[in-house]
C-alpha positions in Angstrom: -115.6 -10.9 141.4 -112.1 -11.8 140.6 -110.6 -10.1 143.5 -113.0 -11.9 145.9 -112.4 -15.0 144.2 -108.5 -14.6 144.5 -108.9 -13.7 148.0 -110.9 -17.2 148.8 -108.4 -19.1 147.3 -105.6 -17.1 149.0 -107.5 -18.1 152.0 -107.9 -21.8 151.3 -104.1 -21.8 150.6 -103.4 -20.6 154.2 -105.9 -23.0 155.9 -103.9 -25.6 154.1 -100.6 -24.3 155.4 -102.1 -23.8 159.0 -103.1 -27.7 158.5 -99.4 -28.6 157.6 -98.2 -26.8 160.5 -100.4 -28.4 162.9 -99.4 -31.8 161.5 -95.7 -31.0 162.0 -96.4 -29.6 165.3 -98.2 -32.9 166.6 -95.3 -34.9 164.8 -92.6 -32.9 167.1 -94.5 -33.5 170.2 -94.9 -37.4 169.4 -91.4 -37.8 168.7 -90.4 -36.3 171.8 -92.9 -37.8 174.1 -91.6 -41.2 172.5 -88.1 -40.4 173.0 -88.9 -39.4 176.7 -91.1 -42.3 177.7 -89.1 -45.0 175.3 -92.7 -45.9 173.5 -91.0 -47.5 170.3 -94.7 -48.0 169.0 -95.3 -44.1 168.8 -91.7 -43.6 167.2 -92.8 -45.9 164.6 -96.2 -43.9 164.3 -94.2 -40.8 163.7 -92.0 -42.3 160.9 -95.2 -43.8 159.0 -97.0 -40.3 159.1 -94.3 -38.4 158.0 -95.7 -39.2 154.3 -98.9 -37.2 155.5 -96.8 -34.4 156.1 -94.9 -34.8 152.6 -98.4 -35.1 150.8 -99.6 -31.8 152.4 -96.6 -30.0 151.7 -97.0 -31.1 148.1 -100.6 -30.0 147.9 -99.6 -26.6 149.3 -96.8 -26.3 146.5 -99.2 -27.2 143.9 -101.7 -24.7 145.0 -99.1 -21.9 145.2 -98.2 -22.8 141.6 -101.5 -22.5 140.2 -102.6 -19.4 141.9 -99.4 -17.8 140.2 -100.1 -19.3 136.7 -103.8 -18.4 136.9 -103.6 -15.0 138.5 -99.9 -13.8 137.7 -100.1 -11.9 141.1 -97.9 -8.7 141.7 -96.4 -7.0 144.8 -97.6 -8.0 148.2 -99.8 -10.8 146.5 -97.0 -12.5 144.9 -94.9 -12.1 148.1 -97.3 -13.9 150.2 -97.8 -16.8 147.9 -94.1 -17.4 147.4 -93.9 -17.1 151.1 -96.5 -19.7 151.5 -94.3 -21.9 149.2 -91.3 -21.1 151.2 -93.0 -21.8 154.4 -94.5 -25.1 153.3 -91.0 -26.2 152.4 -89.6 -25.1 155.9 -92.4 -27.2 157.7 -91.9 -30.2 155.7 -88.0 -30.3 156.8 -89.3 -29.7 160.4 -91.1 -32.9 159.8 -88.1 -34.6 158.7 -86.4 -33.7 161.9 -89.5 -35.1 163.9 -89.2 -38.3 161.9 -85.3 -38.3 162.8 -85.9 -38.2 166.3 -88.3 -41.2 166.1 -85.7 -43.1 164.2 -82.9 -42.4 166.9 -85.4 -43.5 169.5 -85.9 -46.7 167.6 -82.2 -47.1 167.3 -81.9 -46.4 171.2 -84.2 -49.4 171.8 -86.4 -49.9 174.9 -83.4 -48.9 177.6 -83.8 -45.7 179.2 -81.8 -42.8 178.2 -78.7 -42.0 179.6 -79.9 -39.3 181.8 -83.4 -38.0 182.5 -84.9 -36.0 179.7 -85.7 -32.5 180.8 -83.7 -30.0 178.7 -84.5 -31.6 175.3 -88.2 -31.6 176.0 -87.8 -28.1 177.2 -86.2 -27.4 173.7 -89.1 -28.8 171.8 -91.8 -27.0 173.8 -90.0 -23.7 172.8 -89.3 -24.8 169.3 -93.1 -25.6 168.9 -93.8 -22.2 170.5 -91.8 -20.6 167.9 -93.2 -22.4 165.0 -97.1 -21.0 166.2 -96.0 -17.7 166.7 -94.3 -17.5 163.3 -97.3 -19.1 161.8 -99.7 -16.8 163.6 -97.7 -13.8 162.4 -97.9 -14.9 158.9 -101.8 -15.1 159.2 -101.8 -11.4 160.5 -103.3 -9.1 158.1 -101.6 -5.9 159.3 -98.5 -5.8 157.8 -96.7 -3.8 160.8 -98.2 -6.1 163.4 -97.2 -9.3 161.5 -93.4 -8.1 161.0 -93.3 -7.1 164.5 -94.6 -10.6 165.8 -92.3 -12.4 163.8 -89.2 -10.4 165.1 -90.1 -11.4 168.9 -89.4 -15.2 168.6 -85.6 -14.0 168.5 -85.2 -14.5 172.5 -87.1 -18.1 172.1 -84.3 -19.1 169.6 -81.5 -18.0 171.7 -83.2 -19.7 174.7 -83.2 -23.2 172.4 -79.4 -22.5 171.5 -78.7 -22.1 175.2 -80.4 -25.2 175.9 -78.8 -27.1 173.3 -75.3 -26.1 174.6 -76.2 -27.2 178.3 -77.2 -30.6 176.8 -74.2 -31.0 174.7 -72.1 -30.1 177.9 -73.9 -32.4 180.2 -73.9 -35.2 177.6 -70.3 -34.7 176.9 -69.2 -34.8 180.7 -71.1 -38.3 180.9 -69.6 -39.8 178.1 -65.8 -38.6 179.0 -66.5 -40.2 182.3 -67.4 -43.4 181.2 -66.8 -44.8 177.8 -69.9 -47.3 178.0 -72.0 -43.9 177.9 -70.9 -43.0 174.3 -73.4 -44.8 172.2 -76.5 -43.6 174.2 -75.1 -40.2 174.6 -74.5 -39.9 171.1 -78.0 -40.6 170.4 -79.2 -38.0 172.6 -76.9 -35.4 171.0 -78.3 -36.3 167.8 -82.0 -35.7 169.1 -81.1 -32.6 170.8 -79.4 -31.3 167.1 -82.6 -32.2 165.3 -84.7 -30.2 168.0 -82.4 -27.3 167.4 -82.7 -27.3 164.0 -86.3 -27.3 164.1 -85.9 -23.9 166.1 -83.7 -22.5 163.3 -86.5 -23.6 160.7 -89.2 -21.5 162.9 -86.8 -18.5 162.5 -86.5 -19.0 158.7 -90.3 -19.2 158.5 -90.3 -15.6 160.9 -87.6 -13.8 158.5 -90.0 -14.9 155.4 -92.9 -13.4 157.5 -91.3 -10.0 157.6 -90.3 -10.1 154.1 -93.6 -10.8 152.7 -95.3 -8.1 155.1 -92.5 -5.6 154.2 -90.2 -6.5 151.3 -87.2 -6.3 153.9 -85.0 -9.1 154.3 -83.6 -9.5 158.2 -82.0 -12.1 160.3 -84.1 -13.2 163.5 -82.6 -14.6 166.5 -78.8 -15.5 167.9 -78.4 -12.1 168.6 -79.1 -10.7 165.0 -82.6 -9.2 165.6 -83.8 -6.6 163.3 -80.5 -6.6 161.4 -81.6 -5.5 157.8 -79.9 -7.6 155.1 -81.6 -5.9 151.9 -84.3 -3.0 151.8 -86.6 -3.0 148.9 -85.4 -0.3 146.1 
């Protein structure tokens, strides 16, 4: 019975983590849609709703600490709880980056962006896909399948990095061509950087998934797929 109760509590913890992920996903999409459409009201909503993400992160954190205190878990159970704690922190930071994009949008004002936004939203869609894939891998009960699924986000991270480089080159050329473009171009560079960092956080989650499933520490993405940093003793 004690094990059954522990498993229920662990499932509830993971359900809260999934809800946190959904809040972050919605915040990212809303921030990018507001940036593209110049919807300042939506940008303000993203900023205000970040408090909900922070509160949910704290709930997950408290649940992790309570499970460790009450159950004194070991081995795979302990790795899973500690990984949940780590992932909650990564998700909260993703929410901060979405909030940052919304704040940039407000600084830009109602004017249209310097150039049509195609690559930055594409970066965002890929980053959210990485987030979903990494969380799905975490919830996979088969350790080998979880590890394999987490490692598969590497190419997506490379794609986000390629798009980020393209955005930087395009914006810098526009800024060099006309100094009037510098301020608006800089805002978009900041926004693109935030999206790139969201993707990096998704790779962090994937690396944590591999660790909780196998005990191995690896690097995911940026040409570092399956490079083992540390193996369990």
